[in-house]
KOLSE-606714 format. One record per residue: residue in three letters; x, y, z of N, C-alpha, C in turn. Coordinates in pm, whole numbers, padded with zeros to 5 digits, always signed. Layout:
KOLSE-606714
ALAXYZXYZXYZ/...
END
This chain:
KOLSE-606714
MET-02133-00303+00639-02046-00302+00777-01950-00221+00731/PHE-01865-00250+00637-01728-00157+00547-01821-00130+00430/GLU-01788+00027+00416-01829+00122+00295-01714+00142+00196/HIS-01618+00157+00269-01477+00172+00192-01350+00112+00247/ILE-01288+00018+00148-01162-00064+00213-01043-00008+00155/LEU-00947+00020+00231-00803+00068+00148-00696-00048+00157/VAL-00674-00104+00082-00555-00175+00040-00435-00121+00001/PRO-00324-00089+00104-00179-00097+00050-00133-00212+00006/VAL-00055-00179-00118+00009-00283-00158+00184-00279-00171/ASP+00237-00360-00226+00400-00335-00244+00447-00456-00369/GLY+00378-00511-00405+00374-00610-00533+00422-00744-00441/SER+00437-00759-00315+00453-00906-00278+00340-01001-00293/LYS+00413-01097-00259+00261-01219-00244+00187-01193-00131/THR+00242-01151-00002+00160-01108+00075+00058-00970+00073/SER+00119-00922-00004-00023-00794-00016-00095-00843-00136/LEU-00054-00957-00213-00173-01007-00293-00248-01066-00248/LEU-00238-01148-00109-00290-01243-00067-00405-01135+00014/ALA-00368-01008+00098-00448-00893+00139-00530-00864+00037/VAL-00497-00846-00101-00604-00797-00217-00693-00932-00219/SER-00676-01018-00209-00746-01131-00222-00873-01119-00112/LYS-00825-01109-00010-00897-01092+00111-01001-00979+00137/ALA-00925-00869+00060-01023-00737+00064-01143-00758-00041/ALA-01103-00822-00155-01196-00886-00268-01309-00941-00192/ALA-01315-01050-00146-01393-01132-00071-01470-01022+00026/LEU-01409-00942+00125-01484-00839+00200-01559-00789+00099/ALA-01517-00720+00044-01608-00609-00081-01704-00664-00140/LYS-01684-00789-00161-01813-00850-00263-01917-00869-00122/ALA-01877-00941+00011-01964-00943+00068-02030-00847+00161/PHE-01983-00711+00146-02049-00615+00257-02094-00495+00104/GLY-02048-00496-00030-02075-00436-00137-01990-00293-00113/SER-01880-00320-00069-01753-00199-00037-01693-00160-00152/ALA-01648-00032-00177-01562+00029-00273-01437-00019-00203/VAL-01356-00018-00293-01208-00041-00229-01111+00055-00354/THR-01018+00083-00249-00894+00172-00327-00771+00108-00292/SER-00687+00095-00381-00533-00005-00324-00482+00142-00357/VAL-00369+00120-00269-00223+00224-00260-00135+00159-00250/TYR-00023+00217-00343+00111+00168-00352+00199+00309-00300/VAL+00292+00308-00209+00361+00424-00169+00474+00421-00240/ILE+00511+00564-00296+00662+00544-00323+00734+00652-00223/ASP+00865+00605-00223+00936+00722-00125+00987+00845-00199/PRO+00978+00945-00173+01033+01053-00292+01175+01031-00289/TYR+01245+01106-00374+01368+01096-00429+01475+01102-00269/PRO+01509+01019-00245+01604+01005-00129+01744+01107-00109/PHE+01777+01136-00219+01900+01221-00245+01871+01363-00243/THR+01738+01434-00225+01718+01562-00240+01797+01641-00169/GLY+01856+01757-00232+01937+01861-00157+02104+01806-00125/VAL+02125+01673-00185+02267+01636-00239+02343+01711-00315/GLY+02281+01762-00446+02361+01819-00512+02328+01821-00668/ALA+02307+01908-00735+02313+01880-00879+02372+01792-00938/ASP+02450+01700-00895+02521+01608-00969+02394+01480-00940/PHE+02300+01513-00878+02207+01395-00879+02097+01411-00940/ALA+02073+01493-01026+01955+01513-01085+01916+01437-01185/TYR+02026+01375-01296+01971+01248-01356+01935+01125-01286/GLY+02007+01108-01138+01960+01031-01055+01818+00995-01032/GLN+01767+01127-00989+01646+01174-00959+01517+01133-01054/ALA+01591+01141-01188+01457+01102-01281+01480+00954-01322/GLN+01552+00852-01299+01583+00757-01329+01484+00669-01200/TYR+01524+00729-01102+01453+00686-00953+01313+00693-00969/THR+01269+00806-01042+01098+00860-01016+01055+00735-01118/ASN+01116+00704-01248+01068+00617-01351+01059+00469-01278/ALA+01188+00459-01223+01148+00321-01155+01074+00284-01072/ALA+01026+00412-00970+00961+00365-00858+00826+00360-00917/THR+00775+00443-01004+00640+00464-01099+00649+00320-01161/ALA+00757+00262-01200+00713+00149-01295+00668+00052-01222/GLU+00753+00024-01102+00729-00062-00987+00590-00105-00927/ALA+00532+00062-00902+00408+00093-00878+00317+00045-00958/ASN+00313+00092-01081+00220+00011-01187+00227-00119-01201/ILE+00347-00175-01181+00335-00362-01163+00219-00403-01086/ALA+00270-00329-00950+00195-00338-00852+00049-00318-00839/LEU-00003-00221-00888-00148-00186-00897-00197-00255-01032/ASP-00132-00274-01107-00198-00368-01238-00219-00495-01203/ALA-00136-00557-01107-00172-00724-01043-00291-00693-00972/THR-00331-00580-00895-00421-00564-00795-00571-00551-00871/ARG-00551-00524-01005-00653-00459-01074-00688-00575-01157/ARG-00612-00658-01186-00666-00806-01243-00705-00884-01143/ALA-00637-00915-00980-00751-01012-00918-00880-00945-00884/MET-00880-00830-00850-01004-00766-00819-01115-00783-00931/ALA-01062-00766-01045-01155-00772-01176-01174-00949-01191/GLU-01106-01050-01157-01112-01180-01146-01232-01195-01057/ALA-01243-01128-00937-01301-01134-00827-01447-01093-00864/GLY-01459-00989-00976-01552-00894-00974-01563-00777-00907/VAL-01469-00744-00838-01477-00620-00778-01405-00511-00802/PRO-01500-00397-00862-01412-00272-00898-01324-00212-00784/VAL-01190-00161-00835-01122-00120-00760-01054+00021-00839/SER-01033+00126-00735-00948+00242-00775-00798+00232-00706/THR-00717+00315-00780-00581+00286-00747-00536+00417-00751/LEU-00421+00415-00668-00347+00567-00642-00229+00519-00626/VAL-00148+00619-00619+00012+00623-00603+00065+00743-00488/GLY+00073+00713-00388+00125+00807-00272+00237+00817-00260/GLU+00311+00926-00197+00419+00953-00137+00436+00957-00014/GLY+00553+00911+00066+00583+00919+00211+00737+00883+00225/HIS+00782+00960+00302+00967+00932+00361+00945+00786+00429/ALA+00802+00772+00459+00810+00617+00543+00657+00567+00500/VAL+00677+00467+00446+00547+00422+00396+00421+00454+00472/HIS+00420+00405+00607+00287+00443+00668+00251+00580+00658/GLU+00320+00684+00621+00267+00818+00615+00186+00834+00524/GLY+00249+00737+00380+00149+00763+00246+00016+00675+00297/ILE+00043+00587+00369-00050+00491+00367-00210+00591+00442/LEU-00146+00661+00577-00248+00760+00622-00275+00857+00534/ARG-00214+00948+00431-00293+01020+00363-00348+00971+00321/ALA-00353+00849+00222-00452+00762+00151-00560+00733+00212/LEU-00558+00702+00344-00658+00701+00417-00754+00787+00473/GLU-00689+00921+00470-00707+01027+00479-00806+01093+00370/SER-00800+01050+00262-00800+01118+00133-00929+01018+00100/THR-00904+00896+00108-01033+00830+00076-01135+00802+00151/GLY-01132+00810+00296-01243+00794+00370-01256+00692+00403/ALA-01176+00590+00401-01194+00460+00402-01228+00397+00562/ASP-01328+00295+00593-01324+00275+00756-01278+00114+00781/LEU-01168+00082+00669-01111-00052+00663-00996-00054+00611/ILE-00899-00110+00668-00777-00123+00612-00729-00296+00583/VAL-00697-00315+00459-00687-00481+00479-00502-00469+00435/MET-00424-00514+00503-00274-00519+00461-00203-00614+00483/GLY-00113-00658+00386-00048-00755+00442+00092-00744+00523/SER+00133-00850+00619+00240-00849+00647+00332-00941+00665/HIS+00464-00892+00639+00571-01010+00605+00590-01078+00723/GLY+00568-01062+00852+00601-01102+00959+00730-01106+01026/ARG+00793-01010+00997+00937-01010+01017+00960-01012+01189/ARG+01074-01090+01231+01090-01077+01345+01240-01061+01419/GLY+01250-00999+01551+01362-00969+01613+01458-00843+01519/LEU+01568-00917+01491+01662-00796+01445+01617-00756+01317/GLU+01568-00846+01244+01503-00805+01121+01443-00672+01099/ARG+01303-00703+01225+01210-00606+01234+01293-00478+01281/LEU+01391-00497+01360+01410-00337+01455+01504-00304+01346/VAL+01549-00352+01246+01628-00266+01133+01572-00211+01023/LEU+01448-00307+01005+01377-00266+00866+01266-00227+00907/GLY+01187-00256+01017+01109-00160+01057+00926-00270+01025/SER+00867-00216+01084+00696-00281+01050+00610-00189+00997/VAL+00574-00163+00875+00493-00039+00786+00346-00118+00887/THR+00316-00251+00924+00171-00297+00986+00179-00231+01118/GLN+00281-00268+01168+00298-00221+01330+00272-00049+01364/ARG+00327+00012+01265+00345+00159+01273+00193+00211+01233/VAL+00140+00189+01103-00013+00186+01077-00090+00142+01202/LEU-00108+00013+01258-00154+00002+01354-00174+00088+01476/GLY-00059+00156+01496-00010+00245+01601-00100+00350+01579/VAL-00157+00419+01473-00174+00536+01472-00334+00565+01411/VAL-00359+00435+01341-00507+00468+01278-00605+00413+01395/ARG-00733+00478+01374-00832+00469+01455-00968+00382+01401/ILE-00926+00309+01295-01031+00253+01230-00989+00062+01227/PRO-01078-00053+01196-01001-00146+01194-00904-00195+01069/VAL-00819-00291+01126-00725-00328+01007-00711-00468+01038/LEU-00734-00541+00905-00752-00683+00894-00579-00690+00863/VAL-00482-00775+00923-00348-00810+00858-00337-00928+00837/VAL-00339-00948+00695-00286-01068+00611-00160-01111+00643/ARG-00144-01243+00686-00022-01300+00673+00003-01458+00583/GLU+00110-01456+00554+00144-01612+00464+00148-01699+00551/
END
């Protein structure tokens, strides 16, 4: 039914629940799986040369965080007996990076976690899941705690 599943992760408990659901679906349907972690490009670009050192530190920290989340995904998928490809995307908004990963992989299902923010917290922080749901034309399985 689904040939390729895209699983965006952020290292949270909720995203690992999504990884678990994606693994079960992949086993059931024989699907390929790609997991993506989206890094926001250096947010202070254009501020001045004084921030060049900060850019290297930011990039190293963001890449390390991405690797930790993707390593956890690889372990969970391996335990389930499901091969997974991983990639690190970039996007000033996380949903943009997810959409680019969707285009490059040709996935036909997205399985992603939602933190379930409500009210003012959602207004201020936004909802990556809601933004993805608003623009994609493929099924999205939303996993919540």
